N, C-alpha and C positions, 0 to 999 in steps of 0.2 A: 184424567188418565192418572193410575197410578207413579209415582214419580220416586218410588224406592224398592230397591230389590234386596231383599235379605237373602245369602245362597250359604243354605248350611250343605256341608261338604263342599266348600270352594276350592280345597288344593286337590281334588280331584279331577281325572283327565277329565270326564266332560264337562266341568267346568273351562278348560283351555281350550279344548279339541271343539264342539259345538256351542255353548253359550256364550262365549264372549266373543266369538266370531260372528256371531248372530246379532249381537247388542251392535257391535262395531258398522255390520249392513246399514241398521238401520237408523245410527247415526249417521252415517253416510250422506243418507236418504233424509236428513231432518224429523223423523218421523219418532223421534225420544220427544219427552216432556222437558222441559226447560229446568233444568236444574235437577235432573236425572242422577241418583246414586245407587251406588251396589257399595252392600257393607257383604264382605265375605268373614264365613267362621266354617272352623273346623277344629280339631286335636290339634292342627301341627302349631307350633308353638312359633309363629312367624310374626313379624311386624308388618307394617302396612308396606313399608319399603319391599318385604320379602316376597310379599302377595303381588305389587304392581309388576316386578321384573319377572315372577314368575309369567305371568300375564301378557305380559309384553312378548316375552319367547316363543309363547302360544299363537300371540297374534301376528307375529312375523312369521310363523309358521304356517299358518291356517285361515288367516282375515285376507279376505279383498276387497277391502274398503283401503283408504291409502295410509303412507303413512301419518300425517296429520289427523285421521281422524282415530287412527290405534292409539296415538298419542293422547286427545282429546276423552279416549275411553280408559285407559290406564289410567287416569288424573278423577275420573268417577270413584276410582276405588279407594276402599278401607278394608282395615281387617282386624278380627279380634279373634283370636284363641279363646274356643268354648268347648263346655261340655254340650252338643245339642239336645241328648235325651235329659235336661235339668231345664223343669221350668223357670228355674233363677238365669239361668245362663241366657235362654231365647228371652227372656222380659228383655235382659240389659241390650241385647242386640236389637230390640224392636226400639227401646228408649220411650220416653214418656210424650215430650211436644213435639210431633213428628207428623209426616204427611201420611196416607195411606200406603202399606208396605204388602209386595207380594214374596210370601215366603216360597223359596224355592228348594224341595228336598233333592238334591240331586247328590244321593246318599244310597248305599245296597238297601237292597228289598231287606232284608233282616234289618234294617233301622227302623221301618217306616213306622211300629206300631210304637216303640218307645217315645220316637219322636212326636209322633201323631199327639199320644198322651202328654208329655211336655208341652206341646202348643195348647192343647187343653186346660193345662194349667197357668198361662201366660197371659201377658198383656195384650194377646192377640182380639182384634178389634173387628166389630160385624163388617166393618166399609173394608176389610184386608180380605186378601185372596191367598189360597195356597194350593203349591203347583207339587203334584206327587207322579214321577218316574214310573213306568211299567217295570217290572209287572206289577201290577195293582192284584196282591193276593199269592196265593200259592197253590189256591184250590179254593172252591165254593166256599167253604166253612170259611176261611181265612180274608177272603175278599166282603163275606159279609160282617166280618168282625171289625174289620177296617172300616166299614162303610157306618158300622153303628157306632164308633169312635168319631167320627166326622159330624155325623147328622146329630148323636147325642150330648157330645161333650165338647163338642166346638162351636164357640158364637155365630154359628153358619156365615162364618164369610165365604166366600165364591170358592169353587173348590176346582183345581182343574187337573183330571186326572188325563195325562197325558200319553198320547197314539202319534208319533209323528209322521204314519204312514193318512193319517186324518190332516193333512196338511190341507191347506186352501186349491193347491193345484192339483193333489190328484181327486179330490173332490169336485173339483170343477170340471176335472175331463170325466168322469163319469157322469154328473149329472146335467152337465151341459149336451152332451152325446144323446143322454137318454130324453131329458122332458126340451129343449130347444130344436129338435129334428123330427119331423112327424114320421118320417119314414123309418125310427125303430122302435117308439113305443107303442105304436100296434100289433108288433110282432115279438114283443117283451113278453114272451109266456110260454109255457107248455106246448100248445100248439102249435109254435114254429121252433121253439127251440131245446136239442135234443137234451143237453148237458150244460154243465158249465166247470170248468176246470180254473184254478186260481193257485199260481205256480209261483214259489222264492225256490229258484234253484241256481247254487252258485259254484263257480270250479276252487274258492276259494277254502280253506282247511279251517284249522282253528286259529291261526294268525296271533297266537300269542294270549286268547281270550279262555283258555282250559278253565280257571278258577270260574269265572261266572257259568262258559256254557256247560262244562260239564256235570254242574247241579241241575241244571235246567233242560237240556235235549232241542231237539228242532222244534217238539211240539210246541212249549212252553215259549221257546224262545222267539219263534214266528207265527205257528198258527192258531195261536190261544188268543192272539191278542191282534195283530198287524193284518194276517188271512183273513180272520173272521169281518173285522171291518170293514176289508173290501168287500167280500162277501155279501155286506149289511146294506153297501150302496148297492150293489147290484139287484137285491132282494127287492130293497125298499119300495112302498108306492110313493106318489107324488106328493109332496108336504101341500098341505092346506096352506101354509104362509111360508114367506121366505125369512124365517125368525128362528132363532137358538132354539126356543120348545119345539114347534110345529118338525124344526129338523131332527132333533134328537128323538124326538116321540117317535117317526117312522124309522130310527136306525133299531130303536128295541122292539119295537111288532115284530120288524124284519127277522131280530135274531127269535126272540117268543116263538115263531113259527118253524123254527128248526125241529126236527124232531130229535129227540134224546136218544141215542146209539143206544142198541140194545146188546144184550150179551150172546143172544142169538145171530148176530149180522156182525161181531166185534171182527170175527176173522177173516170175514167178508170184502168188509168195509173199514178195515185199517191195516195200514203196513208199517210197522217198524223196523230200521235197519241200522247197521254201520259200517263205515269204510273200513276195510283192509290196506294193506300196503298194493300200491301199484304207482300210476306215471300219469298226469295232467300234462299234458304239452311234452316238454323236455324236462318237466319238474318230477324226482323222484319224492315220493308222499309215503312215509310210515304208516303202520296201520294205527288206526285210530285212538288203540288201547296201549300202544307205545308213544304218543305225546304226551310233551312234557307235561307236567300237574294233571294225568287224567287218570284217574281213579278205575281200573278194568273190572271191579265187582259194583262200581254202578251200574253197568248194563245200558250206558245213555245212549240214545238212537239220534244218529246224525243226518236220519232220512225220515221226515214223518209223511204220511199220507192217509187221510181221513174223507170219506167218501159222508155226504150227510143228505137227507131226506127233508123237504121242508112242506108242511100244511099248508099254505097258502089255496087257496082253489088257482091261482094263476101259475103256481111252479110245480102242480101236482105230478108226480113222477120225474120230476128233472133230478138229477143226480147232482150235487156239487162237492167237487172234489177239490180240496187245500192239501199244498203238497208243497214241502220245504226241506231241503238237503243239500248239504256240502261236500266237497271233493267230486265234483261231478266233473262230467265230460265237458259240459259250456255252462254258460251264464241264459238263464230264462228267466223274467220277472214278468208276470201279464198275467192279466185275464182273459181265457180263450173262451169264447161263447160260440158254441157248436149246435149251427141249426140242423134240423130234420132233412134227410134224405128226400128227394125227388121221387114224385113213383117210379116204379121200374120201365112203364112204357117208353117216359121218357128217357131216361138213363141207357136202356137199350138201344134208343136209336143215335143217342147222341154220344159215343165213348169216350172217357174223360172226363165229363161231368162227376163233380165231388161237393159234396154238402157246404154251404158256405160257412167263413168263421169268422167272426168279429175278435179283434185282439186289441185290447186297451193295455198300453205299459204302466207296467205300477212305478219304476223307478227310471224310465226314460219315457220322454213326451211325445207319446207318439198314439196311433189309432190306424189299424190296419183291417180290410175287409177282402177275404179272398171269393171274387166274383168270376162267375163261367161265362165266357165269350165264344162266339163262333171261330171256329178254328180252321182250317182248308177242308172242303169238302162237307163230310158230314160229321166230324170230330168236333171236342170243344176243348179250349183253352182254359186253365185255371190260371186268372192273374191279381196279382196283389194291390189291393187300391189302399197307396200308405199314405197317411198323414201325417205329420210332425207338428203339433200343436206349439206353442208360444214357448218357448223354454222359461222357466220361474223367475223372477225377478232376484228371488230371494230366497234362501235355505230354509227348510220348512220349520227349524228351530224360529229363523228370525217371524215367519207368519205366526207359528204359535207365539211366541213371546210377544208381537204386537198385538194379539188377541187379548191376549190376558192382562197387558197393560190397559187394555181398552176396556177389562170387565166384560167381555163376551165369550160365553161358553158353547158356542154354536161348533166347534172342530175337537170339542173335548168328549170325553166317555164320560156317560151318566153313572150313578151310582149301579144303578139298575142294569144298565149296559153291559157294564164289568161282571154283574153275577149272573148276565143272560149266558155270557160267551162262558163262564166258568161251568155253568150247569151243561151244557152242550161235553168240554172237553172230560170233566171229571170221571164220568163212566169209561173212559178209554182209558186214563190214565192209571184208575185203579184196576183194569183187567190187565194192562201192559206189566204193573208190578206182579199182579200174581202170576205173570209165565204163561195167560190165557191166549196171547198173541205169543207167539216165537219171534226173537229177535234176530232178522235174517242179515248177511253180510253181502256187501259189492265192493267190487275192488276200485280205489280209488281210480278216477278218469272213465268210469265207465256209466253205464245206464242204469238207473237206479232198479232195484227188483219192482216183482210185481206182487200179487196176494200169494198168501201161502198156499201151497196144497192143502 
């Protein structure tokens, strides 16, 4: 196992809110290697004691581990002020006589290129690993450029491109449902399935994230990465082996089969909108453009919907709709697989029959299937068969960190996978930037809009 983590950007919110609480979960379960150490670095003029106090406060607020475990994690920490865009500073952080290191870029995306370039000129070894948070690139060209730096300039350490949606919990939920049950795989095709909707809809608004969100929008924040990866799990064929290479191969092939959106279908297949003033429950919400930190001139969307076609024979003619939005009436985060209607001669005889819908939770561990049962006399009743799967033992970040320490890339995005995702999204973002799809509006707390007329 990797025995050392070097956290670049260690003074940021990601470290104290997610990464170190995840480390504490692993420590509590006895899954960290003996003597594991963490070196934090940032441009903050902190001492090790300052860093430890900062992390201790974060663990007290966010960790589920015991107080003694949190204290043990704090003792693992050291801190060095550094300019992480400079190869000399990174070499100093890595050191000479040391175990293999996981270099974690807990940094804003704008720093990825200079930091990766600095890593290329540092004392990084082939046996080290590098972890990069999403978003990986800002468009197809920038993703290709980052991949070029990683593949051509670095000494080929293990690269972990992180999308926490690909934690083992969601992957196991979808993969087990498909491949460990004979009743689903035979009908997992266009003969039986009419459409697939993958949604991440929130009643939350900006919640203080304007600095990031106003520069990204709903499409880049959720659809391009998280929902695209969830779609790949639905689309992919059964891997030949249960190993990292086979599993990532079928995910990439699934995305390659998605047709590039065309200009002719852009206004029909995509929706962009942002919320205006309204109420969500008892809470009054200002218009997005009046939220603190928002630049109205950016025309950032808070709701994005994209319908895609797939060139696999298995999925011919089945639309996949990916949608994400904020300030909506209620929360909904799921994959909804809608099966084709029954023949009319059956539905005419059985009023109330509806097509089956299979629902898979994205952030909640559930699977539901709407089924039709006999009702009184000749009517039908639709019942939901609902199963709650075993809650995960660890957070998504704890799962991912454990995989990285074991140098297992199965749950991480491959370079060509990131490029395929941007290949699909790029034409949409360019059409939106050119005003080819109008920016609609919806009142906070209301349903999102449909396609523009």
